[in-house]
C-alpha positions in Angstrom: 17.9 51.2 16.5 17.2 51.0 12.8 13.6 50.3 11.9 12.9 47.3 9.8 11.3 48.3 6.6 8.7 46.0 5.3 8.7 45.4 1.7 5.4 45.7 -0.1 4.2 42.4 -1.5 4.0 42.7 -5.3 0.7 42.0 -6.8 0.6 38.8 -8.9 0.9 39.3 -12.7 -0.6 37.1 -15.3 1.9 36.6 -18.2 1.2 35.9 -21.8 3.4 34.7 -24.7 2.0 35.8 -27.9 5.2 35.4 -30.1 3.4 32.7 -32.1 0.5 34.9 -33.5 0.6 37.4 -36.2 -2.8 39.0 -35.4 -2.7 42.3 -33.7 -6.2 41.7 -32.2 -4.9 39.1 -30.1 -2.3 41.4 -28.6 -4.9 44.2 -28.0 -7.3 41.8 -26.0 -4.2 40.6 -24.0 -3.6 44.2 -23.0 -7.3 44.7 -22.3 -7.3 41.8 -19.9 -4.3 43.3 -17.9 -2.0 40.5 -18.9 1.7 41.2 -19.3 3.4 40.1 -22.6 6.6 38.1 -22.1 9.7 37.7 -24.3 9.5 35.4 -27.1 11.7 32.7 -25.6 9.8 32.7 -22.2 8.1 29.3 -21.8 6.8 29.8 -18.3 3.9 32.2 -19.2 0.5 31.6 -17.9 -0.9 31.8 -21.3 0.7 30.7 -24.7 -1.0 31.6 -27.9 0.0 30.2 -31.3 -1.7 30.5 -34.7 -0.6 27.0 -35.9 -1.0 23.6 -34.2 1.6 22.8 -31.6 3.6 19.7 -31.2 2.5 17.1 -28.5 5.9 17.3 -26.8 5.3 21.1 -26.1 1.9 20.2 -24.5 3.6 17.5 -22.4 6.1 19.9 -21.0 3.6 22.4 -19.7 3.0 23.0 -16.1 -0.5 22.6 -14.7 -1.0 26.4 -14.3 -0.3 27.1 -18.0 -2.8 27.4 -20.9 -2.1 26.9 -24.6 -4.7 27.6 -27.3 -4.7 24.1 -29.1 -5.7 20.6 -28.3 -3.6 17.6 -29.5 -5.6 15.4 -31.8 -8.1 18.1 -33.0 -6.6 17.7 -36.5 -8.9 14.6 -36.9 -11.8 17.0 -37.7 -9.9 20.1 -39.0 -8.2 18.4 -42.0 -10.7 17.9 -44.8 -9.7 14.3 -45.5 -9.5 13.3 -41.8 -13.0 14.9 -41.2 -14.5 13.0 -44.1 -13.0 9.7 -43.0 -14.2 9.9 -39.4 -17.6 11.3 -40.4 -18.0 8.3 -42.8 -17.4 5.9 -39.9 -19.9 7.6 -37.7 -22.5 7.7 -40.5 -22.2 3.9 -40.8 -22.9 3.5 -37.0 -25.6 6.3 -36.6 -26.8 7.3 -40.0 -29.9 9.2 -38.7 -27.9 11.5 -36.5 -25.2 12.5 -39.1 -27.3 13.9 -41.9 -25.5 17.3 -42.0 -22.4 16.3 -44.0 -22.7 16.1 -47.8 -21.6 12.8 -49.4 -17.9 12.7 -49.6 -15.2 10.6 -51.4 -11.5 10.6 -50.3 -9.1 10.3 -53.3 -7.2 8.2 -54.2 -8.5 5.5 -51.7 -12.1 6.0 -52.9 -11.6 6.8 -56.6 -13.2 3.6 -57.8 -16.4 4.0 -55.5 -16.8 7.5 -57.0 -16.6 6.2 -60.6 -19.1 3.6 -59.8 -21.4 6.2 -58.3 -21.1 8.3 -61.5 -22.0 5.3 -63.8 -25.1 4.7 -61.6 -26.1 8.4 -62.2 -25.6 8.0 -66.0 -27.9 4.9 -66.0 -30.6 6.9 -64.1 -30.0 9.8 -66.6 -29.2 12.2 -63.7 -26.6 14.7 -63.4 -25.1 16.2 -60.3 -22.5 18.8 -59.6 -19.4 18.0 -57.3 -17.0 20.4 -55.6 -13.3 19.2 -55.6 -11.0 20.4 -52.9 -7.3 19.6 -51.9 -7.2 17.1 -48.9 -5.2 19.7 -46.7 -6.0 22.9 -48.4 -7.1 26.3 -47.0 -8.3 29.8 -48.1 -10.1 28.4 -51.1 -7.0 27.4 -53.0 -7.4 24.6 -55.6 -11.2 24.4 -55.4 -13.2 23.6 -58.6 -16.6 22.5 -59.6 -17.1 19.4 -61.9 -20.0 17.5 -63.5 -18.0 14.9 -65.3 -15.7 12.8 -63.1 -13.7 11.1 -65.9 -11.2 13.8 -66.0 -10.3 13.7 -62.4 -6.8 12.4 -61.5 -6.9 9.1 -59.7 -3.6 9.5 -57.6 -4.1 13.1 -56.2 -5.0 13.6 -52.6 -8.4 15.3 -53.1 -11.8 15.5 -51.4 -14.8 15.2 -53.8 -18.2 16.2 -52.4 -21.8 16.5 -53.7 -22.5 20.2 -54.3 -25.5 21.7 -52.5 -27.3 23.3 -55.5 -30.2 24.9 -53.6 -28.7 27.2 -50.8 -30.5 29.8 -48.9 -30.0 33.1 -50.7 -29.8 36.6 -49.2 -30.5 39.4 -51.8 -29.8 36.9 -54.5 -26.3 36.0 -53.2 -25.0 32.7 -51.8 -23.3 32.9 -48.4 -22.0 30.8 -45.5 -21.6 31.3 -41.8 -18.4 31.4 -39.6 -19.5 30.2 -36.2 -16.9 30.5 -33.4 -16.7 27.6 -30.9 -14.7 27.5 -27.7 -13.7 24.1 -26.2 -12.3 24.7 -22.7 -11.9 21.1 -21.7 -11.9 17.5 -23.2 -11.9 15.6 -19.8 -14.9 16.3 -19.2 -15.9 17.7 -22.7 -17.0 21.3 -22.4 -18.3 23.2 -25.4 -19.4 26.9 -25.8 -21.0 28.5 -28.7 -20.4 32.3 -29.4 -23.8 33.8 -30.3 -22.4 36.1 -33.1 -20.1 35.5 -36.0 -19.7 36.5 -39.6 -22.0 36.0 -42.7 -19.6 35.8 -45.8 -21.4 36.4 -49.1 -20.5 35.7 -52.6 -19.9 38.7 -54.9 -22.0 37.6 -57.9 -25.7 36.8 -58.1 -26.2 33.0 -57.6 -27.4 30.9 -60.5 -27.7 27.0 -60.2 -24.6 25.4 -61.6 -24.5 24.5 -65.3 -21.9 23.9 -67.9 -21.5 27.6 -68.6 -21.0 29.0 -65.0 -18.9 26.2 -63.3 -15.8 28.3 -63.4 -17.3 31.4 -61.8 -16.0 30.9 -58.4 -17.1 34.3 -57.1 -20.6 32.9 -57.6 -20.3 29.4 -56.0 -17.5 30.0 -53.4 -18.1 32.2 -50.3 -14.5 32.2 -49.0 -13.5 35.8 -48.0 -10.0 35.0 -49.2 -11.5 34.4 -52.7 -14.2 37.1 -53.0 -12.0 39.9 -51.6 -10.2 40.0 -55.0 -13.3 40.7 -56.8 -14.0 44.4 -57.7 -17.6 44.0 -56.7 -16.6 43.0 -53.2 -18.4 45.6 -50.9 -16.5 46.9 -47.8 -19.4 48.7 -46.2 -19.5 49.6 -42.6 -23.2 49.5 -42.1 -24.5 46.3 -40.7 -27.1 45.7 -43.3 -24.9 46.2 -46.4 -21.6 44.8 -47.7 -20.2 41.4 -48.5 -19.5 40.6 -44.8 -22.1 40.9 -42.2 -22.6 39.7 -38.6 -24.8 36.8 -37.5 -26.3 39.0 -35.0 -27.8 41.0 -38.1 -28.6 37.8 -39.8 -30.8 36.4 -36.9 -32.7 39.7 -37.0 -33.2 39.3 -40.7 -34.5 35.8 -40.2 -36.9 37.0 -37.4 -38.2 39.8 -39.7 -38.9 37.2 -42.4 -40.8 35.0 -40.0 -38.2 32.3 -39.7 -37.7 30.3 -36.5 -34.5 31.7 -34.9 -34.6 29.4 -31.9 -34.7 26.4 -34.2 -31.8 27.9 -36.2 -29.6 28.1 -33.2 -30.7 24.7 -31.9 -29.8 23.0 -35.3 -26.4 24.8 -35.3 -25.7 23.7 -31.6 -26.6 20.1 -32.5 -24.4 20.1 -35.5 -21.4 21.5 -33.5 -21.8 19.0 -30.5 -22.2 16.0 -32.8 -19.1 17.0 -34.8 -17.0 17.5 -31.6 -18.2 14.1 -30.3 -16.6 12.6 -33.3 -13.4 14.4 -32.3 -13.5 13.6 -28.6 -12.1 10.0 -28.5 -9.1 11.2 -30.6 -8.5 14.4 -28.5 -9.0 12.6 -25.1 -6.6 9.9 -26.0 -3.9 12.2 -27.3 -4.4 14.6 -24.2 -3.9 11.7 -21.8 -0.9 10.6 -23.7 0.6 14.1 -23.3 -0.5 14.5 -19.6 -0.1 11.0 -18.0 -1.0 10.6 -14.4 -3.3 13.5 -14.4 -6.6 12.7 -12.7 -9.9 13.0 -14.7 -11.6 16.3 -14.2 -8.4 18.1 -13.4 -7.7 21.7 -14.8 -7.2 21.5 -18.6 -3.9 23.1 -19.9 -5.5 23.2 -23.3 -8.3 25.2 -24.9 -9.2 26.0 -28.5 -11.2 28.5 -30.4 -12.5 26.7 -33.5 -14.2 28.3 -36.7 -17.0 26.2 -38.1 -17.9 27.0 -41.7 -21.6 26.2 -42.2 -23.9 26.5 -45.3 -27.7 26.7 -45.1 -29.8 25.2 -47.8 -33.2 26.8 -48.8 -35.0 25.0 -46.0 -32.5 26.6 -43.4 -30.9 23.1 -42.7 -27.2 23.6 -41.8 -24.6 21.7 -43.6 -21.0 21.3 -42.3 -18.4 22.5 -44.9 -15.2 22.5 -42.9 -13.6 23.3 -39.5 -10.7 25.7 -39.0 -8.5 25.1 -35.8 -6.6 28.4 -36.6 -9.5 30.7 -37.7 -8.3 34.0 -39.1 -8.3 36.9 -36.6 -7.6 39.5 -39.3 -9.4 42.8 -38.8 -9.7 44.3 -42.3 -13.1 45.7 -41.5 -14.8 47.1 -38.4 -17.2 44.2 -38.3 -14.2 41.8 -38.0 -12.8 43.8 -35.1 -16.2 43.9 -33.2 -17.0 40.2 -33.6 -13.4 38.8 -33.1 -12.6 40.9 -30.1 -15.7 39.6 -28.4 -14.8 36.0 -29.2 -11.3 36.4 -27.7 -12.2 38.6 -24.8 -15.1 36.4 -23.5 -12.9 33.3 -24.2 -10.1 34.4 -22.0 -12.5 35.5 -19.2 -14.2 32.0 -19.3 -10.6 30.4 -18.9 -10.4 32.0 -15.3 -6.5 32.4 -15.4 -5.6 33.6 -11.9 -2.4 35.1 -10.5 -2.4 32.5 -7.7 -2.4 29.5 -10.1 1.4 29.3 -10.3 2.0 29.6 -6.6 -0.6 27.0 -5.8 0.7 24.6 -8.4 4.2 24.7 -7.0 2.8 24.2 -3.5 0.8 21.2 -4.7 3.8 19.7 -6.4 5.9 20.1 -3.2 3.1 18.4 -1.1 2.8 15.5 -3.6 6.7 15.0 -3.5 6.6 14.8 0.4 3.7 12.4 0.3 5.5 10.1 -2.0 8.7 10.4 0.1 7.1 9.7 3.4 4.2 7.7 2.3 1.6 9.9 4.0 -2.0 9.2 3.4 -1.4 6.2 1.4 -3.5 3.1 1.8 -1.4 0.2 3.0 -1.3 -2.9 0.7 -3.3 -5.8 1.8 -0.9 -8.7 2.8 -1.6 -12.3 1.5 -3.6 -14.3 4.0 -5.4 -11.4 5.6 -8.4 -12.0 7.7 -11.9 -11.1 6.5 -12.0 -8.2 8.9 -8.8 -6.7 7.4 -10.1 -7.1 3.9 -13.3 -5.3 4.8 -11.4 -2.5 6.4 -9.1 -2.2 3.3 -12.2 -2.1 1.0 -13.7 0.5 3.2 -10.4 2.6 3.1 -10.3 2.4 -0.7 -13.9 3.2 -1.0 -13.4 6.3 1.3 -10.4 7.5 -0.7 -12.3 7.2 -4.1 -15.3 9.1 -2.6 -13.1 11.9 -1.2 -11.4 12.2 -4.5 -14.7 12.4 -6.4 -16.0 14.9 -3.9 -13.1 17.2 -4.5 -13.5 16.9 -8.2 -17.4 17.7 -7.8 -16.6 20.8 -5.6 -13.9 22.1 -8.0 -16.3 21.5 -11.0 -19.1 23.5 -9.2 -16.8 26.4 -8.6 -15.8 26.4 -12.2 -19.4 26.3 -13.4 -20.2 29.3 -11.1 -17.3 31.2 -12.7 -18.5 30.3 -16.2 -22.0 31.4 -15.4 -20.9 34.8 -14.3 -18.3 35.4 -17.1 -20.0 33.6 -20.1 -20.6 36.9 -21.9 -21.9 36.2 -25.4 -20.9 32.6 -25.2 -23.6 29.8 -24.4 -22.7 26.4 -23.0 -24.0 23.9 -25.5 -22.2 20.7 -23.9 -23.1 19.5 -21.4 -26.6 20.7 -22.2 -29.2 21.5 -19.5 -31.8 19.3 -21.1 -31.4 15.9 -19.6 -32.9 14.0 -22.5 -30.6 15.8 -24.9 -27.6 15.0 -22.6 -28.6 11.3 -22.6 -28.7 11.4 -26.4 -25.2 13.0 -26.6 -23.7 10.5 -24.2 -25.1 7.6 -26.2 -23.5 9.1 -29.3 -20.1 9.6 -27.3 -20.2 5.9 -26.4 -20.7 4.9 -30.0 -17.8 7.2 -31.0 -15.5 5.6 -28.4 -16.5 2.1 -29.7 -15.9 3.2 -33.3 -12.7 5.0 -33.0 -11.0 3.4 -29.9 -12.2 -0.1 -30.0 -9.2 -1.5 -28.2 -9.6 1.0 -25.4 -13.3 1.7 -25.5 -14.1 -0.6 -22.5 -12.1 1.5 -20.1 -13.7 4.8 -21.4 -17.1 3.1 -21.2 -16.4 2.1 -17.5 -15.6 5.9 -16.9 -18.8 7.1 -18.6 -21.0 4.5 -16.7 -19.4 5.2 -13.3 -22.2 5.9 -10.9 -20.1 8.4 -8.9 -19.8 10.5 -12.1 -23.5 11.4 -12.0 -23.7 11.9 -8.3 -24.1 15.3 -6.7 -22.1 16.5 -3.7 -25.0 15.7 -1.3 -25.0 12.1 -2.5 -21.2 11.6 -2.1 -21.4 13.0 1.4 -24.1 10.5 2.2 -21.9 7.6 0.9 -19.0 8.9 2.9 -21.0 9.1 6.1 -22.3 5.5 5.4 -18.7 4.3 5.1 -17.7 6.0 8.5 -20.8 4.3 10.1 -19.7 0.9 8.7 -16.0 1.6 9.8 -17.1 2.3 13.4 -19.2 -1.0 13.4 -16.2 -2.9 12.2 -14.0 -1.4 14.9 -16.7 -2.2 17.5 -17.3 1.5 18.4 -20.7 2.8 19.4 -22.3 4.5 16.4 -22.7 8.2 17.1 -26.1 9.7 16.5 -26.2 12.1 13.7 -28.5 15.1 13.0 -29.8 18.0 14.9 -31.8 17.9 18.1 -35.5 18.1 17.5 -37.3 21.4 18.0 -40.1 21.3 20.7 -42.1 24.4 19.4 -42.1 27.4 17.2 -41.9 31.0 18.2 -44.4 33.7 17.7 -44.6 35.9 14.7 -43.1 39.3 14.7 -43.8 42.7 12.9 -43.3 43.6 9.4 -39.9 44.2 7.9 -39.3 47.8 7.0 -36.5 47.5 4.6 -35.9 45.8 1.2 -32.6 45.5 -0.4 -31.3 43.8 -3.6 -28.3 41.5 -3.0 -25.7 42.3 -5.7 -22.4 40.6 -6.2 -19.5 42.6 -4.8 -16.9 40.5 -6.5 -16.2 40.8 -10.2 -13.6 39.4 -12.5 -10.3 41.1 -12.2 -7.3 39.3 -13.7 -4.7 41.5 -11.9 -6.3 41.7 -8.3 -6.6 39.1 -5.6 -10.3 39.1 -5.3 -10.6 35.7 -6.7 -8.1 34.4 -4.4 -9.9 35.8 -1.3 -13.2 34.0 -2.6 -11.2 30.8 -2.9 -9.7 31.2 0.6 -13.2 31.7 2.1 -14.5 28.6 0.3 -11.5 26.6 1.6 -12.0 28.0 5.0 -15.7 26.9 4.8 -14.6 23.4 3.7 -12.0 23.2 6.6 -14.1 24.6 9.4 -17.2 22.7 9.1 -18.5 21.9 12.6 -21.6 20.3 13.8 -23.6 22.6 16.1 -27.0 21.7 17.6 -29.4 24.4 18.7 -32.6 23.8 20.9 -35.2 26.3 21.5 -37.0 26.5 24.8 -40.0 28.8 24.0 -43.0 29.7 25.8 -46.2 28.7 24.3 -49.0 31.4 23.8 -52.7 30.9 23.3 -52.2 31.4 19.6 -49.3 29.0 19.1 -49.4 25.4 20.3 -47.2 22.3 19.8 -47.8 20.5 16.5 -45.4 17.4 17.0 -43.4 16.3 19.9 -40.2 15.2 18.3 -38.4 14.4 15.0 -35.1 12.8 14.1 -33.1 12.6 11.1 -31.7 9.3 9.6 -29.1 9.3 6.8 -29.1 6.4 4.2 -27.3 5.5 1.1 -30.2 4.4 -1.1 -31.9 7.7 -0.5 -29.4 10.5 0.2 -30.2 12.5 3.3 -33.4 10.6 3.7 -35.4 12.0 6.6 -37.9 10.3 9.0 -39.9 11.3 12.0 -41.1 9.4 15.1 -44.5 10.1 16.4 -46.0 8.6 19.5 -49.4 8.4 17.9 -50.5 5.6 15.7 -53.3 7.5 13.9 -53.7 7.6 10.1 -51.1 10.1 8.9 -51.9 10.2 5.2 -51.1 13.5 3.7 -53.9 15.8 2.7 -54.1 17.3 -0.9 -54.7 21.0 -1.1 -58.4 20.5 -2.1 -58.9 18.0 0.7 -57.4 20.5 3.3 -59.9 23.2 2.2 -62.8 20.9 2.8 -61.5 19.4 5.9 -62.5 20.6 9.4 -60.8 23.6 10.7 -58.4 23.4 13.5 -58.2 25.3 16.6 -56.7 28.8 16.2 -53.7 27.8 18.4 -52.0 26.1 15.5 -50.6 28.9 13.5 -47.0 29.7 12.0 -44.9 32.5 11.1 -42.3 32.4 8.5 -44.1 34.8 6.1 -46.5 37.3 7.6 -48.3 40.5 6.9 -49.6 43.3 9.2 -52.6 42.0 11.1 -54.7 45.1 10.8 -55.2 44.6 7.0 -58.2 42.2 6.8 -60.9 44.2 8.4 -63.4 44.0 5.6 -62.9 40.3 4.8 -66.0 38.2 5.0 -66.4 36.2 8.2 -66.9 32.4 8.4 -70.8 32.7 8.3 -70.5 34.6 4.9 -68.5 31.9 3.3 -71.4 30.6 1.2 -72.3 34.0 -0.1 -68.7 34.6 -1.1 -68.5 31.4 -3.1 -71.6 32.3 -5.0 -70.1 35.8 -5.7 -66.9 34.0 -7.1 -69.0 31.8 -9.4 -71.0 34.8 -10.7 -67.8 36.7 -11.2 -66.5 34.0 -13.4 -69.3 34.2 -15.8 -68.8 37.8 -16.4 -65.6 38.7 -18.4 -63.7 41.6 -16.7 -62.8 44.8 -18.4 -59.2 46.0 -18.7 -60.0 48.7 -15.8 -61.2 45.8 -13.6 -58.1 43.7 -14.3 -55.8 46.5 -13.6 -57.7 47.4 -10.3 -57.4 43.8 -9.1 -53.7 43.6 -10.2 -52.9 46.8 -8.3 -54.7 45.3 -5.2 -52.7 42.1 -5.5 -49.5 44.2 -5.6 -50.6 46.1 -2.5 -51.0 42.7 -0.6 -47.7 41.5 -2.0 -46.0 44.5 -0.8 -47.3 43.7 2.8 -46.2 40.1 2.8 -42.8 39.8 4.7 -40.5 37.0 5.6 -40.2 36.0 9.3 -37.3 34.2 11.0 -38.7 31.8 13.6 -37.7 32.1 17.2 -36.7 35.8 17.0 -38.2 38.9 18.4 -39.2 41.8 16.1 -35.9 43.6 16.3 -33.7 40.5 16.2 -35.3 39.2 13.1 -34.9 42.5 11.3 -31.2 42.7 12.6 -30.6 39.2 11.4 -31.7 39.7 7.9 -30.0 43.2 7.7 -26.7 41.5 8.9 -26.8 39.0 6.0 -27.4 41.8 3.6 -24.7 44.0 4.9 -22.2 41.2 5.1 -23.1 39.8 1.6 -19.5 39.4 0.7 -19.0 36.8 3.5 -22.4 35.1 3.1 -22.3 34.9 -0.7 -20.3 31.8 -1.1 -22.1 30.0 1.8 -25.7 30.9 0.4 -24.5 29.8 -3.1 -23.2 26.4 -1.7 -26.6 25.9 0.2 -28.8 26.7 -2.6 -27.1 25.4 -5.7 -25.2 22.4 -4.0 -26.8 21.2 -0.9 -30.4 21.5 -1.9 -31.6 19.1 -4.7 -34.3 20.3 -7.1 -37.3 18.8 -4.9 -36.0 20.8 -1.9 -35.4 23.8 -3.8 -39.0 23.8 -5.0 -40.2 23.4 -1.6 -38.4 26.5 -0.4 -40.2 28.4 -3.1 -43.4 26.6 -2.3 -43.4 28.6 1.0 -44.2 31.7 -1.1 -46.2 29.9 -3.8 -48.6 28.4 -1.3 -49.4 31.8 0.1 -50.0 33.2 -3.3 -52.3 30.4 -4.2 -54.5 31.2 -1.1 -54.7 35.0 -1.4 -55.4 35.3 -5.1 -58.7 33.7 -5.1 -59.9 36.0 -2.2 -58.8 39.1 -4.1 -60.0 38.0 -7.6 -63.1 36.3 -6.3 -62.6 33.0 -8.1 -63.0 29.5 -6.7 -59.9 28.2 -8.7 -56.7 30.2 -8.7 -55.7 28.6 -12.1 -58.5 30.9 -13.6 -56.4 34.0 -12.8 -54.1 35.0 -15.7 -51.7 36.8 -13.1 -51.2 33.4 -11.3 -50.2 31.8 -14.7 -47.6 34.5 -15.0 -46.4 33.9 -11.5 -46.0 30.2 -12.4 -43.7 31.1 -15.3 -41.6 33.2 -12.9 -41.4 30.3 -10.3 -40.3 28.0 -13.0 -37.7 30.4 -14.3 -36.2 30.9 -10.6 -35.9 27.1 -10.4 -34.2 27.0 -14.0 -30.9 25.2 -14.2 -31.0 23.6 -10.7 -31.8 27.0 -9.1 -29.6 29.1 -11.2 -32.4 31.3 -12.0 -32.9 32.6 -8.4 -29.2 32.8 -7.7 -28.8 35.1 -10.9 -31.1 37.6 -9.0 -28.6 37.8 -6.2 -25.6 38.2 -8.4 -27.1 40.5 -11.0 -25.4 38.1 -13.6 -26.4 35.6 -16.1 -29.8 35.3 -17.7 -32.4 37.4 -15.8 -35.9 36.0 -15.0 -37.3 39.0 -16.9 -36.1 37.5 -20.2 -39.0 35.1 -20.2 -41.4 38.0 -21.1 -39.0 39.4 -23.8 -39.1 36.1 -25.6 -42.9 35.6 -25.3 -45.6 37.1 -27.5 -47.8 37.7 -24.5 -47.9 41.3 -23.3 -47.2 41.9 -19.6 -48.5 45.2 -18.2 -46.2 47.4 -15.8 -48.4 46.5 -12.9 -48.0 42.6 -13.6 -44.3 43.1 -13.9 -44.2 44.9 -10.5 -46.0 42.1 -9.0 -43.5 39.6 -10.4 -40.7 41.8 -9.1 -42.1 41.7 -5.6 -42.7 38.0 -5.9 -39.0 37.4 -6.8 -38.0 39.6 -3.8 -40.1 37.4 -1.5 -38.5 34.4 -2.9 -34.9 35.9 -2.2 -35.8 36.8 1.3 -37.4 33.3 1.9 -34.2 31.6 0.8 -32.1 33.8 3.2 -34.3 32.9 6.1 -34.2 29.1 5.3 -30.4 29.4 4.8 -29.9 31.1 8.1 -32.2 28.7 10.0 -30.4 25.7 8.5 -27.1 27.0 9.4 -27.9 27.9 13.0 -29.7 24.5 13.4 -26.9 22.3 12.1 -23.9 24.5 12.5 -22.9 23.8 8.9 -24.6 24.2 5.5 -25.5 20.6 5.1 -29.1 21.0 4.1 -32.4 21.7 5.8 -33.0 19.6 8.9 -36.6 18.7 8.4 -38.6 15.9 7.0 -40.1 17.3 3.8 -41.8 14.0 2.8 -43.1 13.0 6.0 -46.9 12.5 6.0 -47.3 13.7 9.6 -46.6 17.2 8.5 -48.7 19.5 6.4 -46.3 20.3 3.4 -46.4 23.4 1.0 -49.3 22.9 -1.2 -51.4 21.2 1.4 -53.0 24.3 2.9 -55.8 24.6 5.5 -57.9 27.6 5.0 -60.3 29.0 7.5 -61.6 32.4 8.7 -62.5 32.5 12.4 -61.3 36.2 12.7 -60.5 38.9 10.3 -57.4 36.9 9.5 -56.8 33.6 7.8 -54.1 31.0 8.5 -52.0 28.8 6.4 -50.3 25.8 8.2 -47.5 23.9 6.7 -43.9 22.6 7.3 -41.3 24.7 5.6 -37.8 23.6 4.5 -35.4 23.9 7.3 -38.2 24.9 9.8 -39.6 21.9 11.5 -43.2 22.0 12.4 -43.5 25.6 11.5 -46.7 27.5 10.9 -47.1 30.6 8.8 -49.6 33.5 9.6 -50.8 35.8 6.9 -52.9 38.8 7.5 -53.9 41.5 5.1 -56.0 44.5 4.5 -58.1 44.5 1.4 -60.0 47.9 1.7 -63.6 47.4 0.3 -63.0 43.7 -0.7 
């Protein structure tokens, strides 16, 4: 019998059509990405790159898996006359927000207004300089400076702008900045700013314009295409010389001259976002006309790299000169190659073009065709004369479909943002911004832009902007879906099923110290020619499809040291407060929560109430003062506050703090010593499997309040041990604690992205807060911070695993974090009955848990 020979499955290849570009750097970057260049006539490539703008018909013919490097409608800000017209309209609506555009007149329509303005200047005996440009010109052609407007032709299509006579000079030369901007989507709008670019200098020393130097264009114009013809143009390869330099060097120059670099980038970002907000109504309308029937939030087939030309005045205020939708990618000098290669390479990585896109698109089209043919999953139309019951059922069905659709969009958006955060490179996302106040300001401007430019269709866009579902997180939508199911069960007369895990009756004993520390690094990296991204996607789909409710109860023996805190707890879901949680207690006593200071002064409980999610070896507190020595300890603390410590004393106390932090370990409740260790090691060893699930739990399932409470498990412990080591009554007095606070805030940055970056070794590191601060951090303090971050990472893994085992899915922690019957993180109870001290609180995902801390202080 002949053996059947299995054919090897070919690896998917990403194809690119670069027939429309003349720049060699584009082809080099395509090769570097591993894309395969296709013949010129091939219109089915994954990526299509053209230097010039493309027709709307071509965009309409593209398949969903394809990408092209131009948006329709972007010419509304890239032609000089269109930009001036649109900016004038926005200035009338919001004059205080659009002060970065020089006063402009469009000829021939505004010729009369310009002449009237010139007459007013003559009456006031003032004289200004104006710069005249062709309406659709480029590369500096046809530009001139004038002081007398009488000679200007009235019928030519020109742009006349007030000339900025006091620019910021560098070495006596005028210059402008070429800022590169990437727009990856217009629905929703997404803008990235590249943190480098080109500084293009004039080739003659600048003198303010007068009648004698108006024709010296090498002095007044900064265009490279103009100045390269001057014999004084310097093609120097060193970064601090030559007529063309990098913005990276320029920011270092600003910093060396005591200028605010952060404000410089903030002003540039604001200028770019406000300008693109003016373009957004035109681009979105044109895009939807090209791609009808595409739901909002779906994958964009268009992206665009724009070149913003910006001039700085002597106060470092940026002024918008023009925008290029086809910026030159010529590489005449090494600095051009270095900057433009980074712009293109990082842009293509951000796009996340995958080999599976084409296959998935075809499968989706086939499924859609079958759904339309057989009428599957479609909501039946409501017949006239339907009963109230049928109308209510119909409304519920429509509501559920809307919620499911929005849920899919949110999850897709989260995956997209995760990819962007990992592959941003030198780009920074400037819209939507992380600052909620700034986001609200931009959204108000966006609403004004739609009202100004699309007055007839503004109402529909306004409804989209104001849609409450648009601002909801995945957790909130899941709540609403569950409420719909409950209402549906009530309408059908079914018994409403109880939801939530079974309550725990007690917590287990604490176990020994973990002996191993590991850093959790990301196994998967961007690879355009491999199927790693596909496997990640499959794991995420499997997680979504195989969610199951699993309830776990613990029947544990009570020891003398660990007693029952509460008898039962239950979880209730509601719409008004997503995943709101409540507890039922048989007692009717006053259950007001204690503050941290109240708890310290409160009476000490029996030693039976202890907890064990974080612990240290119990033999390490032999020399701690006993309870009867508390008053003498407090007096010692107050005396130590009065005496300033020397650097040697500070270092000694910091080293002792580091010693204690290294002893602190995370404990999984309900497990023996060996089981706890194996469980944590299993997560570490199988990180590729757990990575997406931990990310979903931390970044999606937990809101900011719950994320903070997870880290409060560690923070509360720190707050308790530091006063004992440093002998101070208030932990806020300790400089090391203030540093720790900055680290905690950084870990919670961008909805927990700071901590997640520690797992992935990507994105912005928490250590960057020290590099940008004038405060000096010693190596010992840095080691303490590193250990603190490690504890926070371990704490997240323990809470994640507990929540997974308890609920059977990553649907969030199953404990009441706001219930007054429990002692929350921050409400600590401190007492010293033995050489150990105990902290008691409820940790996220660990109902009625107690935490035991023991330590060795040596001579303290």
